[in-house]
Chimera marker file (.cmm) of the C-alpha trace (Angstrom):
<marker_set name="trace">
<marker id="1" x="25.644" y="-9.556" z="34.030" r="1" g="1" b="0" radius="0.5"/>
<marker id="2" x="23.563" y="-10.489" z="29.948" r="1" g="1" b="0" radius="0.5"/>
<marker id="3" x="25.608" y="-13.387" z="28.677" r="1" g="1" b="0" radius="0.5"/>
<marker id="4" x="28.226" y="-14.969" z="31.259" r="1" g="1" b="0" radius="0.5"/>
<marker id="5" x="28.007" y="-17.985" z="31.858" r="1" g="1" b="0" radius="0.5"/>
<marker id="6" x="26.766" y="-18.694" z="28.093" r="1" g="1" b="0" radius="0.5"/>
<marker id="7" x="29.120" y="-21.379" z="26.580" r="1" g="1" b="0" radius="0.5"/>
<marker id="8" x="27.086" y="-20.688" z="23.322" r="1" g="1" b="0" radius="0.5"/>
<marker id="9" x="27.365" y="-16.824" z="23.345" r="1" g="1" b="0" radius="0.5"/>
<marker id="10" x="29.091" y="-15.672" z="20.299" r="1" g="1" b="0" radius="0.5"/>
<marker id="11" x="32.558" y="-17.099" z="18.971" r="1" g="1" b="0" radius="0.5"/>
<marker id="12" x="34.246" y="-13.089" z="19.608" r="1" g="1" b="0" radius="0.5"/>
<marker id="13" x="34.207" y="-10.188" z="21.273" r="1" g="1" b="0" radius="0.5"/>
<marker id="14" x="31.767" y="-7.387" z="19.551" r="1" g="1" b="0" radius="0.5"/>
<marker id="15" x="29.256" y="-5.236" z="18.074" r="1" g="1" b="0" radius="0.5"/>
<marker id="16" x="26.040" y="-6.540" z="18.398" r="1" g="1" b="0" radius="0.5"/>
<marker id="17" x="25.464" y="-7.133" z="15.205" r="1" g="1" b="0" radius="0.5"/>
<marker id="18" x="29.082" y="-6.457" z="13.710" r="1" g="1" b="0" radius="0.5"/>
<marker id="19" x="30.124" y="-6.585" z="10.194" r="1" g="1" b="0" radius="0.5"/>
<marker id="20" x="33.275" y="-8.838" z="10.220" r="1" g="1" b="0" radius="0.5"/>
<marker id="21" x="31.271" y="-11.262" z="12.653" r="1" g="1" b="0" radius="0.5"/>
<marker id="22" x="30.628" y="-15.014" z="11.344" r="1" g="1" b="0" radius="0.5"/>
<marker id="23" x="27.520" y="-15.237" z="10.201" r="1" g="1" b="0" radius="0.5"/>
<marker id="24" x="26.552" y="-18.421" z="12.902" r="1" g="1" b="0" radius="0.5"/>
<marker id="25" x="27.476" y="-14.983" z="15.501" r="1" g="1" b="0" radius="0.5"/>
<marker id="26" x="24.937" y="-12.800" z="13.180" r="1" g="1" b="0" radius="0.5"/>
<marker id="27" x="21.932" y="-14.185" z="13.659" r="1" g="1" b="0" radius="0.5"/>
<marker id="28" x="23.025" y="-15.646" z="17.329" r="1" g="1" b="0" radius="0.5"/>
<marker id="29" x="22.536" y="-11.432" z="17.533" r="1" g="1" b="0" radius="0.5"/>
<marker id="30" x="19.530" y="-11.281" z="15.053" r="1" g="1" b="0" radius="0.5"/>
<marker id="31" x="17.509" y="-13.908" z="18.338" r="1" g="1" b="0" radius="0.5"/>
<marker id="32" x="18.849" y="-11.335" z="21.088" r="1" g="1" b="0" radius="0.5"/>
<marker id="33" x="18.318" y="-8.441" z="19.516" r="1" g="1" b="0" radius="0.5"/>
<marker id="34" x="15.747" y="-8.297" z="16.971" r="1" g="1" b="0" radius="0.5"/>
<marker id="35" x="14.630" y="-4.823" z="17.334" r="1" g="1" b="0" radius="0.5"/>
<marker id="36" x="18.058" y="-3.461" z="16.468" r="1" g="1" b="0" radius="0.5"/>
<marker id="37" x="18.807" y="-6.197" z="13.564" r="1" g="1" b="0" radius="0.5"/>
<marker id="38" x="15.091" y="-4.863" z="11.689" r="1" g="1" b="0" radius="0.5"/>
<marker id="39" x="16.750" y="-0.928" z="12.992" r="1" g="1" b="0" radius="0.5"/>
<marker id="40" x="19.293" y="-2.727" z="10.322" r="1" g="1" b="0" radius="0.5"/>
<marker id="41" x="17.602" y="-3.510" z="7.951" r="1" g="1" b="0" radius="0.5"/>
<marker id="42" x="15.658" y="-0.778" z="7.702" r="1" g="1" b="0" radius="0.5"/>
<marker id="43" x="19.363" y="1.762" z="7.462" r="1" g="1" b="0" radius="0.5"/>
<marker id="44" x="20.023" y="-1.380" z="4.479" r="1" g="1" b="0" radius="0.5"/>
<marker id="45" x="16.272" y="0.071" z="2.431" r="1" g="1" b="0" radius="0.5"/>
<marker id="46" x="17.242" y="4.266" z="3.181" r="1" g="1" b="0" radius="0.5"/>
<marker id="47" x="20.802" y="3.427" z="2.435" r="1" g="1" b="0" radius="0.5"/>
<marker id="48" x="20.009" y="0.721" z="-0.482" r="1" g="1" b="0" radius="0.5"/>
<marker id="49" x="23.558" y="-0.947" z="0.654" r="1" g="1" b="0" radius="0.5"/>
<marker id="50" x="24.213" y="-3.617" z="1.904" r="1" g="1" b="0" radius="0.5"/>
<marker id="51" x="25.163" y="-4.845" z="5.435" r="1" g="1" b="0" radius="0.5"/>
<marker id="52" x="27.655" y="-6.853" z="4.326" r="1" g="1" b="0" radius="0.5"/>
<marker id="53" x="29.971" y="-6.984" z="1.050" r="1" g="1" b="0" radius="0.5"/>
<marker id="54" x="28.513" y="-10.108" z="0.179" r="1" g="1" b="0" radius="0.5"/>
<marker id="55" x="25.287" y="-10.254" z="1.786" r="1" g="1" b="0" radius="0.5"/>
<marker id="56" x="22.069" y="-8.347" z="2.707" r="1" g="1" b="0" radius="0.5"/>
<marker id="57" x="21.177" y="-8.268" z="7.255" r="1" g="1" b="0" radius="0.5"/>
<marker id="58" x="18.142" y="-8.124" z="5.095" r="1" g="1" b="0" radius="0.5"/>
<marker id="59" x="18.834" y="-11.664" z="3.515" r="1" g="1" b="0" radius="0.5"/>
<marker id="60" x="20.390" y="-12.277" z="7.605" r="1" g="1" b="0" radius="0.5"/>
<marker id="61" x="16.181" y="-11.563" z="8.958" r="1" g="1" b="0" radius="0.5"/>
<marker id="62" x="15.090" y="-14.293" z="7.147" r="1" g="1" b="0" radius="0.5"/>
<marker id="63" x="17.540" y="-16.945" z="6.442" r="1" g="1" b="0" radius="0.5"/>
<marker id="64" x="16.663" y="-17.041" z="10.694" r="1" g="1" b="0" radius="0.5"/>
<marker id="65" x="13.286" y="-16.751" z="10.009" r="1" g="1" b="0" radius="0.5"/>
<marker id="66" x="13.378" y="-19.519" z="7.320" r="1" g="1" b="0" radius="0.5"/>
<marker id="67" x="15.298" y="-21.668" z="9.453" r="1" g="1" b="0" radius="0.5"/>
<marker id="68" x="16.282" y="-20.976" z="12.995" r="1" g="1" b="0" radius="0.5"/>
<marker id="69" x="18.892" y="-19.644" z="14.547" r="1" g="1" b="0" radius="0.5"/>
<marker id="70" x="20.951" y="-20.283" z="17.370" r="1" g="1" b="0" radius="0.5"/>
<marker id="71" x="19.655" y="-20.525" z="20.657" r="1" g="1" b="0" radius="0.5"/>
<marker id="72" x="19.970" y="-16.737" z="21.944" r="1" g="1" b="0" radius="0.5"/>
<marker id="73" x="20.627" y="-17.528" z="25.092" r="1" g="1" b="0" radius="0.5"/>
<marker id="74" x="19.564" y="-14.604" z="25.817" r="1" g="1" b="0" radius="0.5"/>
<marker id="75" x="18.053" y="-12.300" z="24.714" r="1" g="1" b="0" radius="0.5"/>
<marker id="76" x="18.072" y="-7.833" z="25.096" r="1" g="1" b="0" radius="0.5"/>
<marker id="77" x="14.904" y="-6.457" z="25.334" r="1" g="1" b="0" radius="0.5"/>
<marker id="78" x="15.358" y="-2.965" z="23.159" r="1" g="1" b="0" radius="0.5"/>
<marker id="79" x="12.125" y="-1.310" z="24.446" r="1" g="1" b="0" radius="0.5"/>
<marker id="80" x="14.262" y="1.602" z="26.680" r="1" g="1" b="0" radius="0.5"/>
<marker id="81" x="14.454" y="5.114" z="25.697" r="1" g="1" b="0" radius="0.5"/>
<marker id="82" x="17.867" y="4.882" z="25.011" r="1" g="1" b="0" radius="0.5"/>
<marker id="83" x="16.596" y="2.560" z="21.934" r="1" g="1" b="0" radius="0.5"/>
<marker id="84" x="13.257" y="4.355" z="20.738" r="1" g="1" b="0" radius="0.5"/>
<marker id="85" x="14.851" y="7.893" z="20.010" r="1" g="1" b="0" radius="0.5"/>
<marker id="86" x="17.686" y="5.609" z="17.401" r="1" g="1" b="0" radius="0.5"/>
<link id1="1" id2="2" r="1" g="1" b="0" radius="0.2"/>
<link id1="2" id2="3" r="1" g="1" b="0" radius="0.2"/>
<link id1="3" id2="4" r="1" g="1" b="0" radius="0.2"/>
<link id1="4" id2="5" r="1" g="1" b="0" radius="0.2"/>
<link id1="5" id2="6" r="1" g="1" b="0" radius="0.2"/>
<link id1="6" id2="7" r="1" g="1" b="0" radius="0.2"/>
<link id1="7" id2="8" r="1" g="1" b="0" radius="0.2"/>
<link id1="8" id2="9" r="1" g="1" b="0" radius="0.2"/>
<link id1="9" id2="10" r="1" g="1" b="0" radius="0.2"/>
<link id1="10" id2="11" r="1" g="1" b="0" radius="0.2"/>
<link id1="11" id2="12" r="1" g="1" b="0" radius="0.2"/>
<link id1="12" id2="13" r="1" g="1" b="0" radius="0.2"/>
<link id1="13" id2="14" r="1" g="1" b="0" radius="0.2"/>
<link id1="14" id2="15" r="1" g="1" b="0" radius="0.2"/>
<link id1="15" id2="16" r="1" g="1" b="0" radius="0.2"/>
<link id1="16" id2="17" r="1" g="1" b="0" radius="0.2"/>
<link id1="17" id2="18" r="1" g="1" b="0" radius="0.2"/>
<link id1="18" id2="19" r="1" g="1" b="0" radius="0.2"/>
<link id1="19" id2="20" r="1" g="1" b="0" radius="0.2"/>
<link id1="20" id2="21" r="1" g="1" b="0" radius="0.2"/>
<link id1="21" id2="22" r="1" g="1" b="0" radius="0.2"/>
<link id1="22" id2="23" r="1" g="1" b="0" radius="0.2"/>
<link id1="23" id2="24" r="1" g="1" b="0" radius="0.2"/>
<link id1="24" id2="25" r="1" g="1" b="0" radius="0.2"/>
<link id1="25" id2="26" r="1" g="1" b="0" radius="0.2"/>
<link id1="26" id2="27" r="1" g="1" b="0" radius="0.2"/>
<link id1="27" id2="28" r="1" g="1" b="0" radius="0.2"/>
<link id1="28" id2="29" r="1" g="1" b="0" radius="0.2"/>
<link id1="29" id2="30" r="1" g="1" b="0" radius="0.2"/>
<link id1="30" id2="31" r="1" g="1" b="0" radius="0.2"/>
<link id1="31" id2="32" r="1" g="1" b="0" radius="0.2"/>
<link id1="32" id2="33" r="1" g="1" b="0" radius="0.2"/>
<link id1="33" id2="34" r="1" g="1" b="0" radius="0.2"/>
<link id1="34" id2="35" r="1" g="1" b="0" radius="0.2"/>
<link id1="35" id2="36" r="1" g="1" b="0" radius="0.2"/>
<link id1="36" id2="37" r="1" g="1" b="0" radius="0.2"/>
<link id1="37" id2="38" r="1" g="1" b="0" radius="0.2"/>
<link id1="38" id2="39" r="1" g="1" b="0" radius="0.2"/>
<link id1="39" id2="40" r="1" g="1" b="0" radius="0.2"/>
<link id1="40" id2="41" r="1" g="1" b="0" radius="0.2"/>
<link id1="41" id2="42" r="1" g="1" b="0" radius="0.2"/>
<link id1="42" id2="43" r="1" g="1" b="0" radius="0.2"/>
<link id1="43" id2="44" r="1" g="1" b="0" radius="0.2"/>
<link id1="44" id2="45" r="1" g="1" b="0" radius="0.2"/>
<link id1="45" id2="46" r="1" g="1" b="0" radius="0.2"/>
<link id1="46" id2="47" r="1" g="1" b="0" radius="0.2"/>
<link id1="47" id2="48" r="1" g="1" b="0" radius="0.2"/>
<link id1="48" id2="49" r="1" g="1" b="0" radius="0.2"/>
<link id1="49" id2="50" r="1" g="1" b="0" radius="0.2"/>
<link id1="50" id2="51" r="1" g="1" b="0" radius="0.2"/>
<link id1="51" id2="52" r="1" g="1" b="0" radius="0.2"/>
<link id1="52" id2="53" r="1" g="1" b="0" radius="0.2"/>
<link id1="53" id2="54" r="1" g="1" b="0" radius="0.2"/>
<link id1="54" id2="55" r="1" g="1" b="0" radius="0.2"/>
<link id1="55" id2="56" r="1" g="1" b="0" radius="0.2"/>
<link id1="56" id2="57" r="1" g="1" b="0" radius="0.2"/>
<link id1="57" id2="58" r="1" g="1" b="0" radius="0.2"/>
<link id1="58" id2="59" r="1" g="1" b="0" radius="0.2"/>
<link id1="59" id2="60" r="1" g="1" b="0" radius="0.2"/>
<link id1="60" id2="61" r="1" g="1" b="0" radius="0.2"/>
<link id1="61" id2="62" r="1" g="1" b="0" radius="0.2"/>
<link id1="62" id2="63" r="1" g="1" b="0" radius="0.2"/>
<link id1="63" id2="64" r="1" g="1" b="0" radius="0.2"/>
<link id1="64" id2="65" r="1" g="1" b="0" radius="0.2"/>
<link id1="65" id2="66" r="1" g="1" b="0" radius="0.2"/>
<link id1="66" id2="67" r="1" g="1" b="0" radius="0.2"/>
<link id1="67" id2="68" r="1" g="1" b="0" radius="0.2"/>
<link id1="68" id2="69" r="1" g="1" b="0" radius="0.2"/>
<link id1="69" id2="70" r="1" g="1" b="0" radius="0.2"/>
<link id1="70" id2="71" r="1" g="1" b="0" radius="0.2"/>
<link id1="71" id2="72" r="1" g="1" b="0" radius="0.2"/>
<link id1="72" id2="73" r="1" g="1" b="0" radius="0.2"/>
<link id1="73" id2="74" r="1" g="1" b="0" radius="0.2"/>
<link id1="74" id2="75" r="1" g="1" b="0" radius="0.2"/>
<link id1="75" id2="76" r="1" g="1" b="0" radius="0.2"/>
<link id1="76" id2="77" r="1" g="1" b="0" radius="0.2"/>
<link id1="77" id2="78" r="1" g="1" b="0" radius="0.2"/>
<link id1="78" id2="79" r="1" g="1" b="0" radius="0.2"/>
<link id1="79" id2="80" r="1" g="1" b="0" radius="0.2"/>
<link id1="80" id2="81" r="1" g="1" b="0" radius="0.2"/>
<link id1="81" id2="82" r="1" g="1" b="0" radius="0.2"/>
<link id1="82" id2="83" r="1" g="1" b="0" radius="0.2"/>
<link id1="83" id2="84" r="1" g="1" b="0" radius="0.2"/>
<link id1="84" id2="85" r="1" g="1" b="0" radius="0.2"/>
<link id1="85" id2="86" r="1" g="1" b="0" radius="0.2"/>
</marker_set>
């Protein structure tokens, strides 16, 4: 089961990329679900609207690329037909 016994996981139970999550949790999620994070960034660009009132997911992705992210532990593959359909 993904995340089971993962002591370095998210601080709260929420969606993979939740607007209410802490930045640490979001950085962790970007490491775990990179394709999903890229999809969120694409939606931000198309809508010309930020993921969060104070910052954009694209900025957080860039921060993770430059500074690194917490060890993701479990990386969820986003390569199935359901994800492609999004």
